[in-house]
KOLDOVEX-460494 format. One line per field, with one value per residue (C-alpha): residue number from 1; x, y, z; chain; residue in three letters. Coordinates in steps of 0.5 Angstrom, whole numbers, plus 500, padded with zeros to 3 digits. Layout:
N
num <- [NUM ...]
east <- [X ...]
north <- [Y ...]
up <- [Z ...]
chaine <- [A ...]
residu <- [ALA ...]
//
This chain:
111
num <- [1 2 3 4 5 6 7 8 9 10 11 12 13 14 15 16 17 18 19 20 21 22 23 24 25 26 27 28 29 30 31 32 33 34 35 36 37 38 39 40 41 42 43 44 45 46 47 48 49 50 51 52 53 54 55 56 57 58 59 60 61 62 63 64 65 66 67 68 69 70 71 72 73 74 75 76 77 78 79 80 81 82 83 84 85 86 87 88 89 90 91 92 93 94 95 96 97 98 99 100 101 102 103 104 105 106 107 108 109 110 111]
east <- [689 687 688 693 690 694 689 683 679 672 667 660 655 656 663 662 657 662 667 662 659 666 668 662 664 671 669 663 661 660 654 655 658 652 647 651 651 643 643 647 643 637 640 645 642 648 653 660 663 658 658 665 665 659 663 669 664 661 668 670 664 663 668 664 664 669 670 667 660 660 660 655 651 652 650 643 642 637 632 630 633 630 634 640 640 641 648 651 649 653 659 656 651 649 649 645 639 641 648 643 639 645 647 641 641 648 646 640 644 647 641]
north <- [229 223 216 212 207 200 195 195 189 188 186 183 186 181 183 190 189 185 190 196 192 191 198 201 197 200 207 211 211 217 218 215 209 208 209 204 199 200 198 192 190 190 187 182 176 171 171 173 166 164 170 169 162 164 169 163 158 163 165 158 155 160 162 169 171 175 177 184 181 175 180 184 178 176 183 182 175 174 169 169 169 176 178 175 177 184 182 177 180 186 184 178 178 171 167 160 160 153 157 162 156 153 159 160 153 155 161 158 153 159 163]
up <- [105 100 102 098 094 095 092 087 087 085 091 091 096 101 102 102 107 112 111 113 118 121 120 124 130 130 128 126 119 115 111 105 108 112 106 103 109 109 101 102 108 104 097 099 097 099 105 103 102 097 093 092 090 086 082 081 079 073 071 071 068 062 058 056 063 066 074 073 069 075 080 077 076 084 086 082 083 077 077 070 063 061 068 066 059 062 064 059 052 054 051 046 041 042 048 048 052 055 057 061 064 066 069 073 076 079 081 085 088 092 093]
chaine <- [A A A A A A A A A A A A A A A A A A A A A A A A A A A A A A A A A A A A A A A A A A A A A A A A A A A A A A A A A A A A A A A A A A A A A A A A A A A A A A A A A A A A A A A A A A A A A A A A A A A A A A A A A A A A A A A]
residu <- [UNK UNK UNK UNK UNK UNK UNK UNK UNK UNK UNK UNK UNK UNK UNK UNK UNK UNK UNK UNK UNK UNK UNK UNK UNK UNK UNK UNK UNK UNK UNK UNK UNK UNK UNK UNK UNK UNK UNK UNK UNK UNK UNK UNK UNK UNK UNK UNK UNK UNK UNK UNK UNK UNK UNK UNK UNK UNK UNK UNK UNK UNK UNK UNK UNK UNK UNK UNK UNK UNK UNK UNK UNK UNK UNK UNK UNK UNK UNK UNK UNK UNK UNK UNK UNK UNK UNK UNK UNK UNK UNK UNK UNK UNK UNK UNK UNK UNK UNK UNK UNK UNK UNK UNK UNK UNK UNK UNK UNK UNK UNK]
//
């Protein structure tokens, strides 16, 4: 019988890693959960608290960044403007290079 969805929330990779790690301590993880945990172990570039703080910083400091975009940026932790462009040009045609450089500076503080 399917479980009822009580809440829906965007999660960063470090948050997913923590949830699955805790769940693995209490119960045996299913195949998809184990694969997902392995993925987060390899690619989560920040700890859970810093990842959530970075999402908040990006949303509050840049009016063109919503929570969904910020979570995707945090999950990828881009290191260059071309990598960052993949995320910020999604909704907007023009984002200033200076804004992207500022974003990279903020991201680097949490790396």
